[in-house]
C-alpha positions, -999 to +999 in steps of 0.1 A: +599-288+698+569-280+680+560-309+656+528-295+643+531-263+623+503-235+627+499-242+588+490-275+594+467-269+621+450-242+595+448-271+568+432-294+594+406-269+607+395-260+571+391-296+564+369-299+595+349-264+584+342-278+551+339-314+553+360-327+525+397-323+513+381-309+478+364-280+493+390-270+520+415-271+492+394-248+473+387-224+500+425-223+512+436-220+473+461-250+477+460-282+461+440-314+477+473-334+480+488-308+500+460-309+523+459-347+523+495-352+532+492-324+561+463-345+577+484-376+574+516-361+592+492-344+619+472-378+626+507-398+626+522-375+651+490-375+673+486-413+669+447-412+663+426-404+633+405-368+635+379-380+609+361-411+600+366-416+561+334-429+543+335-432+505+310-408+490+302-390+523+318-358+539+345-364+564+332-363+598+351-357+628+357-383+655+354-371+690+391-369+696+392-349+661+363-323+675+383-317+705+416-311+688+400-286+663+384-267+691+418-262+706+436-258+671+407-229+663+418-214+697+455-217+687+452-199+656+429-173+670+455-161+697+484-165+670+467-142+649+460-119+679+498-117+689+504-111+654+482-078+660+494-061+687+464-033+689+441-069+694+439-073+734+405-092+733+405-126+751+394-156+734+365-174+749+361-211+748+331-226+728+302-247+741+272-259+716+243-270+729+216-287+709+181-291+722+150-312+710+123-285+694+096-295+712+118-295+750+134-259+737+107-236+750+106-250+784+143-262+792+166-242+767+164-207+781+173-217+816+197-240+806+217-213+787+211-187+816+229-212+842+256-220+817+263-186+814+265-178+849+285-208+859+307-207+830+315-171+823+346-179+804+329-197+778+307-187+748+278-207+747+259-210+718+224-234+708+209-253+681+171-264+682+165-294+660+149-326+653+161-360+669+178-367+637+193-334+633+207-337+668+221-370+665+241-359+632+250-327+651+264-349+678+282-372+655+295-346+632+309-325+661+285-296+653+270-296+690+289-308+719+258-319+744+220-321+733+188-318+758+165-345+743+145-377+748+168-410+743+150-423+713+172-439+690+206-433+706+225-462+708+258-475+731+279-447+709+262-422+732+269-410+769+234-402+782+225-386+816+190-390+827+178-356+838+142-366+847+109-388+834+083-373+811+048-385+810+028-382+777-004-359+777-039-364+760-049-330+749-086-324+736-118-303+734-134-298+769-164-315+752-145-346+745-162-379+760-129-385+781-126-349+793-143-354+824-115-379+836-085-372+856-062-392+834-063-416+808-048-450+795-032-458+763-061-484+760-087-458+764-071-434+737-070-464+711-107-459+704-105-424+689-088-405+661-051-392+673-032-359+663+002-370+662+037-352+655+048-347+622+084-357+634+091-393+625+107-407+656+083-390+677+051-404+658+067-439+658+077-439+697+038-427+703+026-455+680+049-481+696+031-474+729-003-488+712+016-516+697+026-528+734-012-530+739-020-546+706-039-518+691-038-499+659-054-467+663-065-443+637-043-413+627-063-384+620-034-357+616+003-354+616+009-320+628+040-295+619+043-283+656+029-286+691+007-256+689-010-270+654-016-300+674-033-284+703-052-260+677-067-292+661-074-309+692-094-279+705-115-279+672-122-313+681-102-330+650-088-359+674-067-364+705-034-349+701-005-368+721+026-351+733+053-355+759+053-314+760+028-297+779+026-260+779+009-247+814-020-231+797-056-248+788-060-226+757-048-231+722-030-200+702-062-192+686-080-189+719-098-223+722-103-241+753-082-274+758-083-301+783-050-319+791-050-353+806-017-373+817-015-407+802-013-431+833+002-461+818+042-467+835+055-479+800+047-448+785+069-426+805+102-414+784+134-404+800+144-367+792+184-368+787+215-348+785+235-368+758+269-365+739+283-386+712+313-407+726+314-429+760+351-420+772+357-392+799+344-356+782+368-329+783+372-305+810+350-281+798+320-303+782+324-321+818+316-290+840+289-280+814+273-316+822+276-309+858+260-276+853+230-290+835+226-322+856+225-300+888+199-279+875+175-303+860+177-333+882 
């Protein structure tokens, strides 16, 4: 016996899509109490919450809610296809991958390629974002997994370390440190720095200097990696970044020197993360295995 109707599935999916009862009710042209009652009945039948309800905030999907809505959307799509005998197309499962903006040029394309080869029945999409954008996307269920650094992630996230990344100091070939093979955080403390405009990234780099009791001068906070590199090439300071393009020329054609930072405490893991600590659903688990095999 079916205890949840297609209409109730539709109501719950609308709430997930619009983030609130009022917006979903307006979209469906039904009353808000009707939606609220439908959601309560579905959650009572399932025995767990689909949404985290906080006063004054959008209704955020729980991990179980995200999985339920994905299945419900597939069910509704199949039901619509069955009603239209001329529609013979198949419905693909969906996987949404996030990637930190500075890592995306290095990791995203080959990750997408491998996922599409290994999981041909899954429709893979992606989102490139900041640290906070990725965390919000994971918590809200807008993305299923993210390739990022492990910064600011607490025990509510499952993380698989893929590899360790070492920061690089990027400077003009005329800089006083440019003749070295590597530099330490203490070496860099005496010079003006060019950091990322991304808040968590800048905080992390400054934290490296605090570990040795230094408070460096910040010359610039750049909006992108290539702006950092261009400023460094024009002797505006030393850029510090964990992303290191394999070229010693900036976008505007100026020569650069990139030196690894030698301190072991500066290394930061690149992780594959998802929200929740329980077992992943089969599709997400398969994607995790593909990416872990590719990048470790």
